[in-house]
PDB file of N, CA, C and O in Angstrom, chain B, residues numbered from 101:
ATOM      1  N   MET B 101       0.849  -1.334  -0.199  1.00  0.00           N
ATOM      2  CA  MET B 101       0.118   0.199   0.025  1.00  0.00           C
ATOM      3  C   MET B 101       0.801   0.946   0.085  1.00  0.00           C
ATOM      4  O   MET B 101       1.781   0.824   0.820  1.00  0.00           O
ATOM      5  N   THR B 102       0.532   2.359  -0.864  1.00  0.00           N
ATOM      6  CA  THR B 102       1.070   3.311  -0.523  1.00  0.00           C
ATOM      7  C   THR B 102       0.298   4.516   0.070  1.00  0.00           C
ATOM      8  O   THR B 102      -0.767   4.711  -0.516  1.00  0.00           O
ATOM      9  N   ASP B 103       0.567   5.381   1.091  1.00  0.00           N
ATOM     10  CA  ASP B 103      -0.537   6.557   1.088  1.00  0.00           C
ATOM     11  C   ASP B 103       0.729   8.063   0.942  1.00  0.00           C
ATOM     12  O   ASP B 103       1.836   8.488   1.272  1.00  0.00           O
ATOM     13  N   GLU B 104      -0.179   8.260   0.392  1.00  0.00           N
ATOM     14  CA  GLU B 104       0.528   9.654   0.391  1.00  0.00           C
ATOM     15  C   GLU B 104      -0.483  10.933   0.953  1.00  0.00           C
ATOM     16  O   GLU B 104      -1.705  10.848   0.833  1.00  0.00           O
ATOM     17  N   ILE B 105       0.035  11.866   1.445  1.00  0.00           N
ATOM     18  CA  ILE B 105      -0.723  13.190   1.820  1.00  0.00           C
ATOM     19  C   ILE B 105      -0.451  14.294   1.214  1.00  0.00           C
ATOM     20  O   ILE B 105       0.540  14.938   1.560  1.00  0.00           O
ATOM     21  N   VAL B 106      -1.236  14.708   0.241  1.00  0.00           N
ATOM     22  CA  VAL B 106      -1.522  15.475  -1.040  1.00  0.00           C
ATOM     23  C   VAL B 106      -1.494  16.941  -0.358  1.00  0.00           C
ATOM     24  O   VAL B 106      -0.678  17.790  -0.716  1.00  0.00           O
ATOM     25  N   PHE B 107      -2.402  17.156   0.602  1.00  0.00           N
ATOM     26  CA  PHE B 107      -2.688  18.602   1.340  1.00  0.00           C
ATOM     27  C   PHE B 107      -3.332  18.356   2.633  1.00  0.00           C
ATOM     28  O   PHE B 107      -4.229  17.528   2.791  1.00  0.00           O
ATOM     29  N   HIS B 108      -2.714  19.302   3.800  1.00  0.00           N
ATOM     30  CA  HIS B 108      -3.338  19.198   5.079  1.00  0.00           C
ATOM     31  C   HIS B 108      -3.410  20.230   5.657  1.00  0.00           C
ATOM     32  O   HIS B 108      -2.370  20.638   6.176  1.00  0.00           O
ATOM     33  N   ARG B 109      -4.569  20.989   5.783  1.00  0.00           N
ATOM     34  CA  ARG B 109      -4.803  21.996   6.639  1.00  0.00           C
ATOM     35  C   ARG B 109      -6.063  22.087   7.476  1.00  0.00           C
ATOM     36  O   ARG B 109      -7.190  22.160   6.986  1.00  0.00           O
ATOM     37  N   GLY B 110      -5.765  22.078   8.916  1.00  0.00           N
ATOM     38  CA  GLY B 110      -6.724  21.497  10.049  1.00  0.00           C
ATOM     39  C   GLY B 110      -7.545  20.818   9.898  1.00  0.00           C
ATOM     40  O   GLY B 110      -7.113  19.718  10.240  1.00  0.00           O
ATOM     41  N   ILE B 111      -8.593  20.717   9.567  1.00  0.00           N
ATOM     42  CA  ILE B 111      -9.355  19.443   9.547  1.00  0.00           C
ATOM     43  C   ILE B 111      -9.767  18.769   8.003  1.00  0.00           C
ATOM     44  O   ILE B 111     -10.609  17.913   7.731  1.00  0.00           O
ATOM     45  N   THR B 112      -8.760  19.568   7.070  1.00  0.00           N
ATOM     46  CA  THR B 112      -9.058  18.990   5.792  1.00  0.00           C
ATOM     47  C   THR B 112      -7.904  18.490   5.547  1.00  0.00           C
ATOM     48  O   THR B 112      -6.938  19.249   5.613  1.00  0.00           O
ATOM     49  N   MET B 113      -7.710  17.134   5.212  1.00  0.00           N
ATOM     50  CA  MET B 113      -6.496  16.081   4.179  1.00  0.00           C
ATOM     51  C   MET B 113      -7.085  15.361   3.313  1.00  0.00           C
ATOM     52  O   MET B 113      -7.987  14.533   3.442  1.00  0.00           O
ATOM     53  N   VAL B 114      -6.251  15.897   1.987  1.00  0.00           N
ATOM     54  CA  VAL B 114      -6.248  14.574   0.779  1.00  0.00           C
ATOM     55  C   VAL B 114      -5.506  14.016   1.161  1.00  0.00           C
ATOM     56  O   VAL B 114      -4.583  14.526   1.796  1.00  0.00           O
ATOM     57  N   ARG B 115      -5.582  12.999   0.980  1.00  0.00           N
ATOM     58  CA  ARG B 115      -4.858  11.366   0.292  1.00  0.00           C
ATOM     59  C   ARG B 115      -4.696  10.861  -0.562  1.00  0.00           C
ATOM     60  O   ARG B 115      -5.754  10.689  -1.167  1.00  0.00           O
ATOM     61  N   ARG B 116      -3.921  10.488  -1.009  1.00  0.00           N
ATOM     62  CA  ARG B 116      -4.017   9.426  -2.261  1.00  0.00           C
ATOM     63  C   ARG B 116      -3.237   8.283  -1.565  1.00  0.00           C
ATOM     64  O   ARG B 116      -2.056   8.215  -1.224  1.00  0.00           O
ATOM     65  N   LEU B 117      -4.462   7.236  -1.442  1.00  0.00           N
ATOM     66  CA  LEU B 117      -4.037   5.553  -0.997  1.00  0.00           C
ATOM     67  C   LEU B 117      -3.722   4.527  -2.297  1.00  0.00           C
ATOM     68  O   LEU B 117      -4.362   4.776  -3.319  1.00  0.00           O
ATOM     69  N   HIS B 118      -3.151   3.837  -2.320  1.00  0.00           N
ATOM     70  CA  HIS B 118      -3.138   2.932  -3.486  1.00  0.00           C
ATOM     71  C   HIS B 118      -3.225   1.575  -2.889  1.00  0.00           C
ATOM     72  O   HIS B 118      -2.506   1.279  -1.935  1.00  0.00           O
ATOM     73  N   LEU B 119      -4.145   0.662  -3.449  1.00  0.00           N
ATOM     74  CA  LEU B 119      -4.186  -1.126  -2.409  1.00  0.00           C
ATOM     75  C   LEU B 119      -4.055  -1.710  -3.724  1.00  0.00           C
ATOM     76  O   LEU B 119      -4.655  -1.439  -4.764  1.00  0.00           O
ATOM     77  N   ALA B 120      -3.295  -2.431  -3.519  1.00  0.00           N
ATOM     78  CA  ALA B 120      -2.991  -3.758  -4.680  1.00  0.00           C
ATOM     79  C   ALA B 120      -4.384  -4.709  -4.559  1.00  0.00           C
ATOM     80  O   ALA B 120      -5.076  -4.370  -3.599  1.00  0.00           O
ATOM     81  N   PRO B 121      -4.783  -5.535  -5.136  1.00  0.00           N
ATOM     82  CA  PRO B 121      -5.759  -6.233  -5.220  1.00  0.00           C
ATOM     83  C   PRO B 121      -5.468  -7.326  -4.104  1.00  0.00           C
ATOM     84  O   PRO B 121      -4.453  -8.019  -4.032  1.00  0.00           O
ATOM     85  N   GLY B 122      -6.516  -7.340  -3.285  1.00  0.00           N
ATOM     86  CA  GLY B 122      -6.305  -8.096  -2.099  1.00  0.00           C
ATOM     87  C   GLY B 122      -5.435  -7.647  -0.707  1.00  0.00           C
ATOM     88  O   GLY B 122      -5.198  -8.221   0.356  1.00  0.00           O
ATOM     89  N   GLU B 123      -5.165  -6.618  -1.146  1.00  0.00           N
ATOM     90  CA  GLU B 123      -4.043  -5.711  -0.021  1.00  0.00           C
ATOM     91  C   GLU B 123      -5.291  -4.917   0.748  1.00  0.00           C
ATOM     92  O   GLU B 123      -6.307  -4.492   0.198  1.00  0.00           O
ATOM     93  N   ALA B 124      -4.989  -4.837   2.008  1.00  0.00           N
ATOM     94  CA  ALA B 124      -6.266  -4.393   3.331  1.00  0.00           C
ATOM     95  C   ALA B 124      -4.965  -2.899   3.800  1.00  0.00           C
ATOM     96  O   ALA B 124      -3.784  -2.651   3.558  1.00  0.00           O
ATOM     97  N   MET B 125      -6.160  -2.219   4.606  1.00  0.00           N
ATOM     98  CA  MET B 125      -5.405  -1.365   5.121  1.00  0.00           C
ATOM     99  C   MET B 125      -5.509  -1.785   6.714  1.00  0.00           C
ATOM    100  O   MET B 125      -6.209  -2.749   7.024  1.00  0.00           O
ATOM    101  N   ALA B 126      -4.734  -0.973   7.795  1.00  0.00           N
ATOM    102  CA  ALA B 126      -5.017  -1.697   8.935  1.00  0.00           C
ATOM    103  C   ALA B 126      -6.449  -1.027   9.543  1.00  0.00           C
ATOM    104  O   ALA B 126      -7.074  -0.171   8.918  1.00  0.00           O
ATOM    105  N   TRP B 127      -6.862  -1.544  10.839  1.00  0.00           N
ATOM    106  CA  TRP B 127      -7.796  -0.882  11.534  1.00  0.00           C
ATOM    107  C   TRP B 127      -7.476   0.529  11.762  1.00  0.00           C
ATOM    108  O   TRP B 127      -6.396   0.930  12.196  1.00  0.00           O
ATOM    109  N   HIS B 128      -8.578   1.329  11.415  1.00  0.00           N
ATOM    110  CA  HIS B 128      -8.632   2.660  11.099  1.00  0.00           C
ATOM    111  C   HIS B 128      -9.854   3.142  12.209  1.00  0.00           C
ATOM    112  O   HIS B 128     -10.448   2.365  12.957  1.00  0.00           O
ATOM    113  N   ARG B 129     -10.055   4.502  12.129  1.00  0.00           N
ATOM    114  CA  ARG B 129     -11.180   5.497  12.206  1.00  0.00           C
ATOM    115  C   ARG B 129     -11.226   6.585  11.161  1.00  0.00           C
ATOM    116  O   ARG B 129     -10.236   7.316  11.141  1.00  0.00           O
ATOM    117  N   ASP B 130     -12.287   6.861  10.195  1.00  0.00           N
ATOM    118  CA  ASP B 130     -12.387   7.884   9.620  1.00  0.00           C
ATOM    119  C   ASP B 130     -12.832   9.144  10.535  1.00  0.00           C
ATOM    120  O   ASP B 130     -13.928   9.566  10.167  1.00  0.00           O
ATOM    121  N   PRO B 131     -12.168  10.015  11.858  1.00  0.00           N
ATOM    122  CA  PRO B 131     -12.910  11.244  11.936  1.00  0.00           C
ATOM    123  C   PRO B 131     -13.671  12.509  11.879  1.00  0.00           C
ATOM    124  O   PRO B 131     -14.261  13.210  12.702  1.00  0.00           O
ATOM    125  N   PHE B 132     -13.378  12.558  10.238  1.00  0.00           N
ATOM    126  CA  PHE B 132     -13.782  13.244   9.299  1.00  0.00           C
ATOM    127  C   PHE B 132     -14.715  12.945   8.404  1.00  0.00           C
ATOM    128  O   PHE B 132     -14.953  11.768   8.133  1.00  0.00           O
ATOM    129  N   GLN B 133     -15.385  13.984   7.811  1.00  0.00           N
ATOM    130  CA  GLN B 133     -16.395  13.716   7.080  1.00  0.00           C
ATOM    131  C   GLN B 133     -15.354  12.689   5.572  1.00  0.00           C
ATOM    132  O   GLN B 133     -14.155  12.965   5.558  1.00  0.00           O
ATOM    133  N   ARG B 134     -15.715  11.900   4.742  1.00  0.00           N
ATOM    134  CA  ARG B 134     -14.768  11.325   4.083  1.00  0.00           C
ATOM    135  C   ARG B 134     -15.038  11.616   2.459  1.00  0.00           C
ATOM    136  O   ARG B 134     -16.189  11.469   2.048  1.00  0.00           O
ATOM    137  N   VAL B 135     -14.241  11.928   1.759  1.00  0.00           N
ATOM    138  CA  VAL B 135     -14.950  11.637   0.329  1.00  0.00           C
ATOM    139  C   VAL B 135     -13.828  10.523  -0.474  1.00  0.00           C
ATOM    140  O   VAL B 135     -12.604  10.645  -0.421  1.00  0.00           O
ATOM    141  N   ALA B 136     -14.346   9.758  -0.993  1.00  0.00           N
ATOM    142  CA  ALA B 136     -13.561   8.804  -2.098  1.00  0.00           C
ATOM    143  C   ALA B 136     -13.683   8.876  -3.555  1.00  0.00           C
ATOM    144  O   ALA B 136     -14.711   8.528  -4.135  1.00  0.00           O
ATOM    145  N   VAL B 137     -12.810   9.252  -4.055  1.00  0.00           N
ATOM    146  CA  VAL B 137     -12.657   8.865  -5.423  1.00  0.00           C
ATOM    147  C   VAL B 137     -12.110   7.532  -6.181  1.00  0.00           C
ATOM    148  O   VAL B 137     -11.050   7.078  -5.750  1.00  0.00           O
ATOM    149  N   VAL B 138     -12.646   6.959  -7.116  1.00  0.00           N
ATOM    150  CA  VAL B 138     -12.332   5.731  -7.412  1.00  0.00           C
ATOM    151  C   VAL B 138     -11.515   6.418  -8.514  1.00  0.00           C
ATOM    152  O   VAL B 138     -11.944   7.329  -9.223  1.00  0.00           O
ATOM    153  N   LEU B 139      -9.814   5.669  -8.600  1.00  0.00           N
ATOM    154  CA  LEU B 139      -9.328   6.181  -9.946  1.00  0.00           C
ATOM    155  C   LEU B 139      -9.136   5.138 -10.822  1.00  0.00           C
ATOM    156  O   LEU B 139      -9.107   5.228 -12.049  1.00  0.00           O
ATOM    157  N   LYS B 140      -8.974   3.913 -10.000  1.00  0.00           N
ATOM    158  CA  LYS B 140      -9.118   2.373 -10.906  1.00  0.00           C
ATOM    159  C   LYS B 140      -9.396   1.233 -10.252  1.00  0.00           C
ATOM    160  O   LYS B 140      -9.003   1.344  -9.091  1.00  0.00           O
ATOM    161  N   GLY B 141      -9.932   0.102 -10.475  1.00  0.00           N
ATOM    162  CA  GLY B 141     -10.308  -0.955  -9.904  1.00  0.00           C
ATOM    163  C   GLY B 141     -11.748  -1.376 -10.179  1.00  0.00           C
ATOM    164  O   GLY B 141     -12.297  -0.517 -10.869  1.00  0.00           O
ATOM    165  N   ASP B 142     -12.513  -2.350  -9.895  1.00  0.00           N
ATOM    166  CA  ASP B 142     -14.026  -2.452  -9.997  1.00  0.00           C
ATOM    167  C   ASP B 142     -14.546  -3.176  -8.744  1.00  0.00           C
ATOM    168  O   ASP B 142     -15.600  -3.771  -8.968  1.00  0.00           O
ATOM    169  N   LEU B 143     -13.941  -3.317  -7.077  1.00  0.00           N
ATOM    170  CA  LEU B 143     -14.447  -3.673  -6.475  1.00  0.00           C
ATOM    171  C   LEU B 143     -13.621  -3.480  -4.892  1.00  0.00           C
ATOM    172  O   LEU B 143     -12.418  -3.604  -4.663  1.00  0.00           O
ATOM    173  N   LEU B 144     -14.615  -3.175  -4.043  1.00  0.00           N
ATOM    174  CA  LEU B 144     -14.003  -2.761  -2.674  1.00  0.00           C
ATOM    175  C   LEU B 144     -14.604  -3.303  -1.561  1.00  0.00           C
ATOM    176  O   LEU B 144     -15.791  -3.041  -1.366  1.00  0.00           O
ATOM    177  N   SER B 145     -13.801  -4.251  -0.536  1.00  0.00           N
ATOM    178  CA  SER B 145     -14.506  -4.963   0.540  1.00  0.00           C
ATOM    179  C   SER B 145     -14.305  -4.375   1.733  1.00  0.00           C
ATOM    180  O   SER B 145     -13.100  -4.212   1.923  1.00  0.00           O
ATOM    181  N   ILE B 146     -15.116  -3.910   2.797  1.00  0.00           N
ATOM    182  CA  ILE B 146     -15.294  -3.570   3.952  1.00  0.00           C
ATOM    183  C   ILE B 146     -15.639  -4.273   4.637  1.00  0.00           C
ATOM    184  O   ILE B 146     -16.605  -4.971   4.329  1.00  0.00           O
ATOM    185  N   GLU B 147     -14.890  -4.439   6.114  1.00  0.00           N
ATOM    186  CA  GLU B 147     -15.143  -5.464   6.899  1.00  0.00           C
ATOM    187  C   GLU B 147     -14.909  -4.503   8.420  1.00  0.00           C
ATOM    188  O   GLU B 147     -13.989  -3.810   8.855  1.00  0.00           O
ATOM    189  N   TYR B 148     -16.466  -4.954   8.984  1.00  0.00           N
ATOM    190  CA  TYR B 148     -16.676  -3.892  10.135  1.00  0.00           C
ATOM    191  C   TYR B 148     -15.960  -4.661  11.156  1.00  0.00           C
ATOM    192  O   TYR B 148     -16.113  -5.882  11.187  1.00  0.00           O
ATOM    193  N   ARG B 149     -14.891  -3.835  12.326  1.00  0.00           N
ATOM    194  CA  ARG B 149     -14.565  -4.177  13.358  1.00  0.00           C
ATOM    195  C   ARG B 149     -15.398  -4.483  14.336  1.00  0.00           C
ATOM    196  O   ARG B 149     -14.705  -4.707  15.329  1.00  0.00           O
ATOM    197  N   ASP B 150     -16.413  -4.600  14.557  1.00  0.00           N
ATOM    198  CA  ASP B 150     -17.476  -4.569  15.478  1.00  0.00           C
ATOM    199  C   ASP B 150     -17.865  -6.130  15.329  1.00  0.00           C
ATOM    200  O   ASP B 150     -18.438  -6.628  16.298  1.00  0.00           O
ATOM    201  N   GLY B 151     -17.626  -6.897  14.281  1.00  0.00           N
ATOM    202  CA  GLY B 151     -18.274  -7.750  13.910  1.00  0.00           C
ATOM    203  C   GLY B 151     -19.313  -7.912  13.189  1.00  0.00           C
ATOM    204  O   GLY B 151     -19.634  -9.080  12.970  1.00  0.00           O
ATOM    205  N   GLY B 152     -19.862  -7.193  12.805  1.00  0.00           N
ATOM    206  CA  GLY B 152     -21.342  -6.132  12.159  1.00  0.00           C
ATOM    207  C   GLY B 152     -21.541  -6.924  10.483  1.00  0.00           C
ATOM    208  O   GLY B 152     -22.497  -6.760   9.725  1.00  0.00           O
ATOM    209  N   GLY B 153     -20.620  -7.575  10.307  1.00  0.00           N
ATOM    210  CA  GLY B 153     -20.671  -8.407   8.974  1.00  0.00           C
ATOM    211  C   GLY B 153     -19.286  -7.735   7.785  1.00  0.00           C
ATOM    212  O   GLY B 153     -18.246  -7.298   8.279  1.00  0.00           O
ATOM    213  N   SER B 154     -19.442  -7.748   6.650  1.00  0.00           N
ATOM    214  CA  SER B 154     -18.735  -6.854   5.821  1.00  0.00           C
ATOM    215  C   SER B 154     -19.798  -6.826   4.529  1.00  0.00           C
ATOM    216  O   SER B 154     -20.816  -7.474   4.283  1.00  0.00           O
ATOM    217  N   LEU B 155     -19.121  -5.828   3.861  1.00  0.00           N
ATOM    218  CA  LEU B 155     -19.637  -5.012   2.606  1.00  0.00           C
ATOM    219  C   LEU B 155     -19.111  -5.088   1.327  1.00  0.00           C
ATOM    220  O   LEU B 155     -18.053  -4.459   1.291  1.00  0.00           O
ATOM    221  N   ARG B 156     -19.393  -5.583   0.274  1.00  0.00           N
ATOM    222  CA  ARG B 156     -18.743  -5.878  -1.019  1.00  0.00           C
ATOM    223  C   ARG B 156     -18.955  -4.667  -2.010  1.00  0.00           C
ATOM    224  O   ARG B 156     -20.078  -4.703  -2.515  1.00  0.00           O
ATOM    225  N   VAL B 157     -18.379  -3.880  -2.317  1.00  0.00           N
ATOM    226  CA  VAL B 157     -18.820  -2.540  -3.298  1.00  0.00           C
ATOM    227  C   VAL B 157     -18.430  -2.466  -4.628  1.00  0.00           C
ATOM    228  O   VAL B 157     -17.441  -1.778  -4.880  1.00  0.00           O
ATOM    229  N   GLU B 158     -19.051  -3.077  -5.594  1.00  0.00           N
ATOM    230  CA  GLU B 158     -18.573  -2.502  -6.814  1.00  0.00           C
ATOM    231  C   GLU B 158     -18.249  -1.400  -7.352  1.00  0.00           C
ATOM    232  O   GLU B 158     -19.265  -0.707  -7.293  1.00  0.00           O
ATOM    233  N   VAL B 159     -17.364  -0.777  -7.884  1.00  0.00           N
ATOM    234  CA  VAL B 159     -16.986   0.663  -8.100  1.00  0.00           C
ATOM    235  C   VAL B 159     -16.476   0.698  -9.323  1.00  0.00           C
ATOM    236  O   VAL B 159     -15.765  -0.224  -9.723  1.00  0.00           O
ATOM    237  N   THR B 160     -16.805   1.899 -10.176  1.00  0.00           N
ATOM    238  CA  THR B 160     -16.540   2.057 -11.287  1.00  0.00           C
ATOM    239  C   THR B 160     -15.099   3.531 -11.017  1.00  0.00           C
ATOM    240  O   THR B 160     -15.072   4.228 -10.004  1.00  0.00           O
ATOM    241  N   PRO B 161     -14.092   3.663 -12.182  1.00  0.00           N
ATOM    242  CA  PRO B 161     -13.104   4.357 -12.018  1.00  0.00           C
ATOM    243  C   PRO B 161     -13.731   6.006 -12.318  1.00  0.00           C
ATOM    244  O   PRO B 161     -13.933   6.332 -13.489  1.00  0.00           O
ATOM    245  N   GLY B 162     -13.956   6.791 -11.423  1.00  0.00           N
ATOM    246  CA  GLY B 162     -14.288   7.872 -11.618  1.00  0.00           C
ATOM    247  C   GLY B 162     -15.490   8.486 -10.958  1.00  0.00           C
ATOM    248  O   GLY B 162     -16.024   9.584 -11.119  1.00  0.00           O
ATOM    249  N   GLN B 163     -15.889   7.025  -9.820  1.00  0.00           N
ATOM    250  CA  GLN B 163     -17.090   6.937  -9.060  1.00  0.00           C
ATOM    251  C   GLN B 163     -16.800   7.930  -7.654  1.00  0.00           C
ATOM    252  O   GLN B 163     -15.713   7.854  -7.083  1.00  0.00           O
ATOM    253  N   VAL B 164     -17.791   8.779  -7.208  1.00  0.00           N
ATOM    254  CA  VAL B 164     -17.274   9.325  -5.946  1.00  0.00           C
ATOM    255  C   VAL B 164     -18.728   9.088  -4.819  1.00  0.00           C
ATOM    256  O   VAL B 164     -19.937   9.156  -5.045  1.00  0.00           O
ATOM    257  N   ASP B 165     -17.928   8.784  -3.535  1.00  0.00           N
ATOM    258  CA  ASP B 165     -18.466   8.666  -2.702  1.00  0.00           C
ATOM    259  C   ASP B 165     -18.359   9.336  -1.216  1.00  0.00           C
ATOM    260  O   ASP B 165     -17.260   9.311  -0.661  1.00  0.00           O
ATOM    261  N   LEU B 166     -19.238   9.807  -0.700  1.00  0.00           N
ATOM    262  CA  LEU B 166     -19.348  10.761   0.273  1.00  0.00           C
ATOM    263  C   LEU B 166     -19.832   9.790   1.323  1.00  0.00           C
ATOM    264  O   LEU B 166     -20.843   9.090   1.277  1.00  0.00           O
ATOM    265  N   GLY B 167     -18.844   9.883   2.363  1.00  0.00           N
ATOM    266  CA  GLY B 167     -19.537   9.450   3.595  1.00  0.00           C
ATOM    267  C   GLY B 167     -18.705   9.100   4.929  1.00  0.00           C
ATOM    268  O   GLY B 167     -17.559   9.544   5.012  1.00  0.00           O
ATOM    269  N   ARG B 168     -19.276   8.258   6.061  1.00  0.00           N
ATOM    270  CA  ARG B 168     -18.413   8.449   7.256  1.00  0.00           C
ATOM    271  C   ARG B 168     -18.869   7.509   7.761  1.00  0.00           C
ATOM    272  O   ARG B 168     -19.979   7.485   8.295  1.00  0.00           O
ATOM    273  N   ASP B 169     -17.819   6.243   7.651  1.00  0.00           N
ATOM    274  CA  ASP B 169     -17.652   4.871   8.091  1.00  0.00           C
ATOM    275  C   ASP B 169     -16.841   4.924   9.316  1.00  0.00           C
ATOM    276  O   ASP B 169     -15.780   5.525   9.149  1.00  0.00           O
ATOM    277  N   GLU B 170     -17.013   4.528  10.339  1.00  0.00           N
ATOM    278  CA  GLU B 170     -15.933   5.326  11.686  1.00  0.00           C
ATOM    279  C   GLU B 170     -15.362   4.028  12.112  1.00  0.00           C
ATOM    280  O   GLU B 170     -14.363   4.171  12.817  1.00  0.00           O
ATOM    281  N   CYS B 171     -15.793   2.515  11.832  1.00  0.00           N
ATOM    282  CA  CYS B 171     -15.292   1.384  12.155  1.00  0.00           C
ATOM    283  C   CYS B 171     -15.023   0.424  11.222  1.00  0.00           C
ATOM    284  O   CYS B 171     -15.134  -0.779  11.461  1.00  0.00           O
ATOM    285  N   ALA B 172     -14.652   0.909  10.099  1.00  0.00           N
ATOM    286  CA  ALA B 172     -14.483  -0.015   8.806  1.00  0.00           C
ATOM    287  C   ALA B 172     -13.297  -0.326   8.652  1.00  0.00           C
ATOM    288  O   ALA B 172     -12.584   0.267   9.461  1.00  0.00           O
ATOM    289  N   TYR B 173     -12.590  -1.189   7.778  1.00  0.00           N
ATOM    290  CA  TYR B 173     -11.717  -1.839   7.459  1.00  0.00           C
ATOM    291  C   TYR B 173     -11.286  -2.541   5.972  1.00  0.00           C
ATOM    292  O   TYR B 173     -10.939  -3.716   5.855  1.00  0.00           O
ATOM    293  N   PRO B 174     -11.385  -1.556   4.861  1.00  0.00           N
ATOM    294  CA  PRO B 174     -11.273  -1.577   3.940  1.00  0.00           C
ATOM    295  C   PRO B 174     -10.145  -1.960   3.129  1.00  0.00           C
ATOM    296  O   PRO B 174      -9.029  -1.445   3.201  1.00  0.00           O
ATOM    297  N   SER B 175     -10.610  -3.210   2.086  1.00  0.00           N
ATOM    298  CA  SER B 175      -9.471  -3.867   1.225  1.00  0.00           C
ATOM    299  C   SER B 175     -10.326  -4.095  -0.162  1.00  0.00           C
ATOM    300  O   SER B 175     -11.505  -4.293  -0.455  1.00  0.00           O
ATOM    301  N   SER B 176      -8.748  -3.924  -1.031  1.00  0.00           N
ATOM    302  CA  SER B 176      -9.141  -3.805  -2.499  1.00  0.00           C
ATOM    303  C   SER B 176      -9.374  -5.752  -2.590  1.00  0.00           C
ATOM    304  O   SER B 176      -8.794  -6.633  -1.955  1.00  0.00           O
ATOM    305  N   GLY B 177     -10.625  -5.854  -3.816  1.00  0.00           N
ATOM    306  CA  GLY B 177     -10.624  -6.977  -3.802  1.00  0.00           C
ATOM    307  C   GLY B 177     -10.411  -7.233  -5.317  1.00  0.00           C
ATOM    308  O   GLY B 177     -10.348  -8.385  -5.746  1.00  0.00           O
TER     309      GLY B 177
END
């Protein structure tokens, strides 16, 4: 995984994350409003830390998601 902070001021942070197929991020919280823009790929898998199951989402390049999942563990599928 590569993680680059492109811009950070106050409560605004722009990050560029790249996950290879099957690669996962560590457990984390998103404490602020999140905007995700899909640049490439076709599937995102989110596993919830509290054991609440998982979510597989088909995505397309250019797709934008506005959300706030504070207890998610995303990985690329």
